[in-house]
C-alpha positions in Angstrom: 65.9 80.6 81.2 66.2 84.6 79.9 68.9 85.6 77.2 70.1 88.7 76.8 70.1 90.2 73.5 73.4 92.5 73.3 74.5 95.4 70.4 75.6 93.5 67.9 78.6 94.1 65.6 76.8 94.8 61.8 80.2 96.1 60.2 84.1 95.5 60.8 85.1 99.2 61.9 81.5 99.6 64.2 82.3 100.2 67.9 78.8 101.5 68.9 75.0 101.9 67.9 72.1 103.2 67.9 68.9 101.6 68.7 66.5 103.9 66.4 63.6 101.9 66.8 62.0 98.4 68.1 59.8 96.6 66.2 58.7 94.1 68.7 57.6 95.3 72.1 57.7 94.0 75.3 55.2 90.8 75.2 55.7 90.3 71.7 56.4 86.4 71.1 60.1 86.1 69.1 61.2 83.7 66.6 64.2 83.2 65.3 65.2 85.4 62.3 61.9 87.9 63.4 62.8 91.4 62.5 63.8 92.8 66.2 65.0 96.5 66.2 66.8 99.2 64.1 70.0 100.1 64.4 72.1 102.5 63.7 75.9 101.8 62.7 78.7 103.9 62.0 78.2 103.1 58.1 74.0 102.0 57.5 70.7 102.1 59.2 70.3 98.1 59.9 67.1 95.3 61.0 68.5 93.4 63.1 67.2 90.0 63.1 66.6 87.8 66.7 68.8 84.9 67.2 66.5 83.4 70.0 62.9 82.2 70.0 60.5 83.6 73.0 58.8 86.3 74.4 60.0 90.1 74.7 60.1 90.5 78.2 62.4 93.7 79.0 63.7 96.6 76.6 67.0 97.3 78.3 67.9 100.2 75.5 65.4 103.2 74.9 65.3 104.4 71.3 67.7 106.7 70.8 70.3 104.9 73.2 73.7 104.6 72.1 75.5 101.8 73.3 78.9 99.9 72.8 78.9 96.4 70.6 78.5 93.4 73.2 75.6 95.6 76.0 72.9 94.1 76.5 69.6 96.2 74.7 66.7 93.8 75.6 66.0 90.1 76.9 64.3 87.4 75.5 62.7 84.5 77.6 59.5 82.9 79.4 56.4 84.7 79.7 56.6 83.6 83.7 60.2 85.5 84.4 58.7 89.1 83.2 56.9 91.5 85.7 54.7 92.5 82.7 56.3 95.9 83.0 58.9 95.7 80.7 61.2 94.6 84.2 61.8 90.8 85.2 59.5 89.3 87.7 61.8 88.7 91.4 62.4 85.0 92.4 63.4 84.6 95.6 65.2 81.6 97.2 63.1 79.9 99.1 63.8 79.2 102.9 63.3 76.8 105.5 61.8 78.0 108.6 64.5 78.2 111.0 66.2 80.4 108.1 64.2 82.9 107.9 64.6 86.2 109.8 62.0 87.9 112.3 59.9 89.8 110.4 60.0 93.9 111.4 57.8 95.3 113.8 54.4 97.4 112.0 56.5 100.5 112.7 59.9 99.9 111.8 60.7 100.1 107.9 62.5 96.8 106.4 66.1 96.9 105.6 67.2 98.2 101.8 69.0 95.3 100.3 72.5 96.2 99.2 72.9 97.1 95.3 74.1 94.1 93.4 77.4 93.7 92.5 79.6 92.1 88.9 81.8 90.6 91.3 84.6 93.7 90.9 83.3 96.1 92.6 80.9 97.7 90.1 77.1 98.1 90.6 75.1 96.0 88.4 72.9 98.6 85.9 71.6 98.6 82.7 73.3 101.3 80.7 69.7 103.1 80.3 69.5 103.3 83.9 73.7 104.4 84.4 72.9 106.9 81.9 70.0 108.4 83.3 71.6 108.5 87.1 74.7 110.4 85.6 72.1 113.0 83.9 69.7 112.9 87.5 73.0 113.4 89.4 71.5 109.7 91.5 74.1 107.3 93.1 73.5 104.1 91.6 75.0 102.6 94.9 72.3 103.9 97.1 69.4 101.8 95.1 67.8 98.7 95.0 67.4 96.4 91.8 64.6 95.2 91.0 65.8 93.4 87.8 67.5 90.0 87.1 69.5 89.5 89.7 69.4 92.7 91.8 70.4 94.4 88.5 69.5 98.4 88.6 67.0 99.2 85.6 65.4 102.8 84.6 62.1 102.7 86.9 64.8 102.4 90.0 66.7 105.9 88.6 63.2 107.1 88.2 61.7 106.2 91.6 65.3 107.0 93.1 65.2 110.7 91.8 61.4 111.4 92.2 59.9 110.4 89.0 61.2 112.8 86.8 63.7 114.1 85.8 65.2 117.6 87.1 63.7 120.8 85.4 66.5 122.7 83.5 66.6 126.5 85.3 64.8 129.0 82.7 66.4 131.5 81.9 65.9 135.0 83.0 63.7 137.0 80.8 65.5 140.2 79.1 64.6 143.6 80.3 61.6 144.6 78.2 62.6 147.4 75.3 65.8 145.8 75.0 66.9 142.7 72.8 68.4 139.4 74.1 72.2 139.7 74.1 74.0 137.3 71.9 76.3 134.5 74.0 79.1 135.2 72.0 80.3 138.2 69.6 79.3 135.7 66.7 75.6 135.0 68.3 73.8 132.6 68.9 75.3 130.0 68.0 73.2 126.8 66.3 73.8 123.1 67.5 74.3 120.7 65.2 74.6 117.1 66.3 76.0 114.7 64.4 74.7 111.3 62.9 76.7 108.4 63.8 77.5 108.5 60.3 79.0 111.5 60.1 80.8 111.4 63.3 82.9 108.2 61.9 83.7 110.2 58.8 85.2 112.6 61.2 86.5 110.5 63.4 88.5 108.6 60.9 89.4 111.6 58.5 90.9 112.9 61.5 93.1 109.7 62.2 93.7 109.8 59.2 95.7 112.8 58.2 97.1 112.6 61.8 98.6 109.0 61.2 98.9 108.8 57.5 101.6 110.1 56.2 100.1 111.8 52.7 101.7 112.9 49.8 100.6 113.8 46.5 100.9 113.5 42.5 98.9 115.6 39.7 98.7 114.5 36.5 96.4 115.8 33.2 95.1 112.8 31.7 93.6 113.2 27.8 90.6 111.9 27.6 89.7 112.7 24.0 89.6 109.0 23.3 87.3 108.3 25.9 84.9 110.8 25.1 84.5 109.6 21.7 84.2 106.1 23.4 81.4 106.8 25.1 80.2 108.6 22.7 79.6 105.0 20.5 78.6 103.4 23.6 75.7 105.5 24.0 75.1 104.9 20.1 75.1 101.2 20.3 73.2 101.1 23.2 70.1 99.2 23.7 67.2 100.7 25.4 67.3 100.6 28.8 71.1 99.8 29.1 73.7 101.5 31.1 76.3 103.6 29.0 79.5 104.2 31.2 80.3 106.9 32.7 83.8 108.6 33.1 84.0 107.6 36.5 83.4 104.0 35.7 86.6 104.6 32.7 87.9 105.7 36.0 87.3 102.5 38.3 88.2 100.3 35.5 91.5 101.7 34.4 92.7 101.7 38.5 91.6 98.1 38.3 93.7 97.0 36.0 96.7 99.5 36.8 96.3 98.3 40.7 96.3 94.4 39.5 100.0 95.7 37.5 101.6 97.2 40.7 99.9 95.1 43.6 102.0 97.6 46.2 99.0 100.5 45.5 96.6 97.2 46.4 97.7 96.9 50.3 97.6 98.6 53.6 100.1 99.4 56.5 99.3 97.5 59.5 101.9 97.1 62.3 104.8 98.1 61.1 104.2 95.9 58.0 102.6 95.8 54.4 99.4 93.6 53.1 98.9 93.4 49.6 95.6 92.0 48.9 94.5 89.3 46.3 91.4 90.9 46.0 91.1 94.2 44.1 87.9 95.9 45.4 87.5 99.7 44.5 85.5 102.0 46.6 83.7 105.1 44.8 82.7 107.9 47.4 79.5 108.9 47.2 77.6 112.1 48.7 74.1 111.6 50.4 72.5 112.8 53.5 75.1 115.2 54.7 77.6 112.6 54.7 80.3 110.7 52.5 79.8 106.9 51.7 82.0 104.8 50.0 80.2 101.5 49.1 82.7 99.2 47.2 82.3 97.9 43.5 84.4 93.8 44.7 87.1 92.4 42.3 87.1 95.1 39.9 89.5 93.6 37.8 87.3 91.2 37.0 84.4 93.1 36.0 84.0 94.1 32.3 83.2 98.2 31.9 79.2 97.4 31.5 79.1 95.6 34.6 80.9 98.0 36.9 78.5 100.7 35.2 75.5 98.7 35.8 77.1 98.2 39.8 78.2 101.6 40.7 74.5 103.0 39.2 72.9 100.1 41.7 75.4 101.4 44.7 74.7 104.9 44.7 71.1 104.4 44.2 71.2 102.3 48.1 73.2 105.0 49.2 71.2 107.9 48.8 67.2 106.0 49.8 69.3 104.5 52.5 68.9 101.1 51.7 73.2 100.0 51.4 73.9 97.6 53.9 77.7 97.6 55.5 78.8 94.4 53.6 78.3 96.8 50.7 80.7 99.4 52.6 83.5 97.2 53.7 86.2 95.2 52.4 87.2 98.2 49.9 91.2 98.1 48.8 91.3 101.5 46.8 89.0 104.8 46.2 88.1 106.7 43.8 86.6 110.3 44.9 84.9 112.2 41.8 84.3 116.2 41.9 84.4 116.7 38.1 80.6 117.2 38.3 80.9 120.3 40.5 83.4 122.0 38.5 86.4 121.5 40.5 89.1 121.0 38.3 91.7 119.7 40.8 91.7 118.4 44.3 93.6 116.2 46.8 91.4 113.3 48.4 92.1 112.3 52.4 93.5 108.6 51.9 90.6 105.8 53.7 92.7 104.1 56.1 94.1 101.4 55.8 94.0 102.0 52.2 97.2 102.9 50.4 96.5 105.3 48.1 92.6 107.4 46.8 92.5 108.7 43.7 90.9 112.1 43.4 89.5 112.9 40.1 88.6 116.4 38.9 86.0 117.8 35.8 86.9 116.8 32.2 87.2 120.4 30.2 88.1 120.7 26.7 91.3 122.8 27.0 94.0 123.7 24.4 97.2 121.7 24.5 100.3 121.3 22.2 100.5 118.4 20.6 103.5 116.4 20.9 103.9 115.2 17.0 103.0 118.4 14.9 103.9 120.9 17.4 100.7 122.7 17.1 98.1 123.9 19.6 94.9 121.9 19.7 91.8 121.7 21.9 91.6 118.4 23.6 89.0 116.7 26.7 91.5 117.1 29.4 91.3 115.9 32.8 93.0 116.4 35.7 93.7 113.5 38.1 95.7 113.9 42.2 96.8 110.6 43.7 97.2 110.8 47.6 99.4 107.9 48.4 100.4 107.0 52.1 104.5 107.1 52.1 104.9 104.4 54.4 103.5 101.6 51.8 104.1 103.9 47.8 107.1 105.8 47.6 107.3 108.7 44.8 108.6 106.7 42.0 106.1 103.9 43.3 102.8 106.5 43.1 104.3 107.9 39.5 104.5 104.8 38.0 100.6 103.6 39.1 99.6 106.8 38.0 101.2 106.7 34.6 99.3 103.6 34.1 95.8 104.8 35.2 96.7 107.6 32.0 97.8 105.5 29.5 94.8 102.9 29.7 92.4 105.8 29.7 94.0 107.9 26.7 93.5 104.3 24.8 90.7 103.0 26.3 89.3 100.5 23.8 90.8 97.9 25.8 88.1 98.6 28.6 85.8 97.5 26.3 87.1 94.1 26.1 
């Protein structure tokens, strides 16, 4: 018996997916674990492996189609269940001779069977067929489906619409000798469609600013000792060994502070605060016109060298598109850095449902007053801004957490232990 392949949930925040490429064709044999289809999720492009065995007898979602989780995208079954064109063969129940209806006369057209229903009054149709019917202004309840159980499929809608989509009316050509007038005073706009990832980032950031009461705390951290430590680590590092960056040091310092101030390692959910036992620090990475935040799991238990190696590995996976959803999930805190672009300070947007995000600016030599000698000296300073969810952290909580991050970075020898 044929089984439906449905749009899978490939990440914890995924609500719908886009079919990018079918890796099997209709009629191909499918074994459990075979790569079946490539799907774009809200976090990454994933290859989905088949969980059933048989023959791919129908593809319900064309490449480029976007469907919610749980919607059928294909069917796997026995070759005898397919008509050979991607639509399962229709099997009519046998009737006894006395139950058969009289055959219509040659001059009369056979009556059209009513469209199949799901039992709730909704016509049974594939997602592709529904979208095509909407685009072509075809009424589904006027179509007899040729799919399994009378389900309306793509070919049925095409047949009802005359076999091809209606062409859009051509725009009249401008009068000779006149330049075409712009659509608006701003000129002809270029429309850029968002990818699934970009749309998700846009939605989550809008939700964060609209629903999370942000407040911000800024501070300058003296990184002079950290600069000296990194120079020493570069000297003693073996060839090819990853030398920790200043951002790796910040991640480690934040992990230490999160262990000391567990409320900053929590989230606000349904009127309650959840505090997590694992310290998983997300690192914001810009790639392919989108912002991706892979996760360094158990960062408080990792050495500085381990964090350096993991951070590089994750950043490379983001840039080459090989990152997988589990590596983008489970974060309890985020570090976002723009210092490499010369940005001295900025205010980040919390990655919900996390309690806070640390925005890290550029590390620059600056004249500062020495607290002991009261003389002006040049120190390597770095600006940071902590964004806090006021439902979880109050001003004093955020200030104490940020102060702990500063203390660790200004006395960084403990980071190397």
